C-alpha positions as CSV (number, residue, x, y, z in Angstrom):
1,M,229.3,65.5,-39.5
2,S,226.1,65.4,-37.3
3,S,227.9,63.4,-34.6
4,L,230.9,65.8,-34.6
5,L,228.6,68.8,-34.4
6,D,226.7,67.2,-31.6
7,T,229.9,66.7,-29.7
8,F,230.9,70.3,-30.2
9,M,227.5,71.5,-29.1
10,T,227.6,69.4,-26.0
11,E,231.1,70.8,-25.1
12,L,229.9,74.4,-25.6
13,R,226.7,73.9,-23.7
14,R,228.4,72.2,-20.7
15,G,230.3,75.3,-19.7
16,T,227.5,77.7,-20.3
17,L,225.1,75.7,-18.2
18,T,227.5,75.9,-15.3
19,L,227.6,79.7,-15.6
20,A,223.8,79.8,-16.0
21,V,223.2,77.7,-12.9
22,L,225.7,79.7,-10.8
23,S,224.0,83.0,-11.9
24,Q,220.7,81.8,-10.5
25,L,222.0,80.6,-7.1
26,R,222.7,84.1,-5.7
27,T,219.4,83.4,-3.9
28,P,218.5,80.0,-2.5
29,Q,216.7,77.8,-5.1
30,Y,215.5,74.2,-5.0
31,G,215.9,72.0,-8.1
32,Y,212.5,72.5,-9.7
33,S,212.5,76.2,-9.1
34,L,215.9,76.4,-10.7
35,V,214.8,74.5,-13.7
36,Q,211.8,76.9,-14.0
37,R,214.0,80.0,-13.7
38,L,216.4,78.8,-16.3
39,E,213.7,77.8,-18.7
40,H,212.0,81.1,-18.2
41,A,215.3,82.7,-19.3
42,G,215.4,80.5,-22.4
43,V,218.0,78.0,-21.0
44,A,216.6,74.5,-21.2
45,I,218.1,72.0,-18.8
46,E,217.0,68.5,-17.9
47,Q,216.8,67.5,-14.2
48,S,219.1,64.6,-15.1
49,T,221.7,67.2,-16.0
50,L,220.9,69.7,-13.3
51,Y,221.2,67.4,-10.2
52,P,224.6,65.9,-11.0
53,L,225.8,69.5,-11.8
54,L,224.5,70.7,-8.4
55,R,226.3,67.8,-6.6
56,R,229.5,68.6,-8.4
57,L,229.3,72.3,-7.6
58,E,228.6,71.4,-3.9
59,K,231.6,69.0,-3.9
60,Q,233.7,71.9,-5.3
61,E,232.5,74.1,-2.5
62,L,230.9,76.6,-4.9
63,V,227.4,75.8,-3.6
64,T,226.0,74.9,-0.2
65,S,222.7,73.2,0.4
66,S,220.2,72.8,3.2
67,W,216.9,71.1,3.7
68,D,213.7,72.9,4.3
69,T,211.3,70.6,6.1
70,T,208.7,73.2,7.1
71,E,206.5,72.3,4.1
72,S,204.7,69.0,3.6
73,R,207.3,68.1,1.0
74,P,210.9,68.6,2.1
75,R,213.0,70.6,-0.4
76,K,216.8,70.8,-0.7
77,Y,217.8,74.4,-1.4
78,Y,221.1,75.4,-3.0
79,V,222.9,78.8,-2.8
80,L,226.3,80.1,-3.7
81,S,228.9,80.0,-1.1
82,D,231.2,83.0,-0.6
83,Y,233.8,81.2,-2.7
84,G,231.1,80.3,-5.3
85,M,230.2,84.0,-5.6
86,E,233.9,84.9,-6.2
87,V,234.2,82.2,-8.9
88,Y,230.9,83.2,-10.4
89,L,231.9,86.8,-10.7
90,Q,235.2,85.9,-12.3
91,L,233.5,83.5,-14.7
92,K,230.9,86.2,-15.6
93,D,233.7,88.7,-16.4
94,E,235.6,86.1,-18.5
95,W,232.3,85.2,-20.3
96,T,231.7,88.9,-21.1
97,K,235.3,89.3,-22.4
98,M,235.1,86.1,-24.5
99,T,231.7,87.0,-25.9
100,L,233.0,90.4,-27.1
101,E,236.1,88.8,-28.6
102,L,234.1,86.1,-30.4
103,T,231.5,88.6,-31.6
104,S,234.3,90.7,-33.1
105,I,235.9,87.7,-34.8
106,L,232.6,86.4,-36.1
107,K,231.6,89.8,-37.5
108,G,235.0,89.8,-39.2
109,D,234.0,86.5,-40.7
110,E,230.8,88.1,-42.1
111,N,232.8,90.8,-43.7
112,L,235.0,88.2,-45.5
113,E,231.9,86.4,-46.7
114,S,230.4,89.5,-48.3
115,D,233.6,90.3,-50.2
């Protein structure tokens, strides 16, 4: 059962991480700053998960990147593209709708358990 639960948790987390990352890229962020922002919000993400996700989002044209070489250590910044902003807003609306629906269903479950 533990293996099955781990699989379900991974599937659930994968989609929510994408939405979480997109939500933080309305302003330019570099990898480490993005990890910190997410962790501060209670969303743990490993760099080994984040960077492949950022590359995929860039390939899907949801995110653009640019290098800042003005500091002693060059940093690659990521930000939502216009298309990425559209997708993010639609995903956010869908997430809100699904959350309300699931909350309603799960509360119904609680009522059944107390009967």
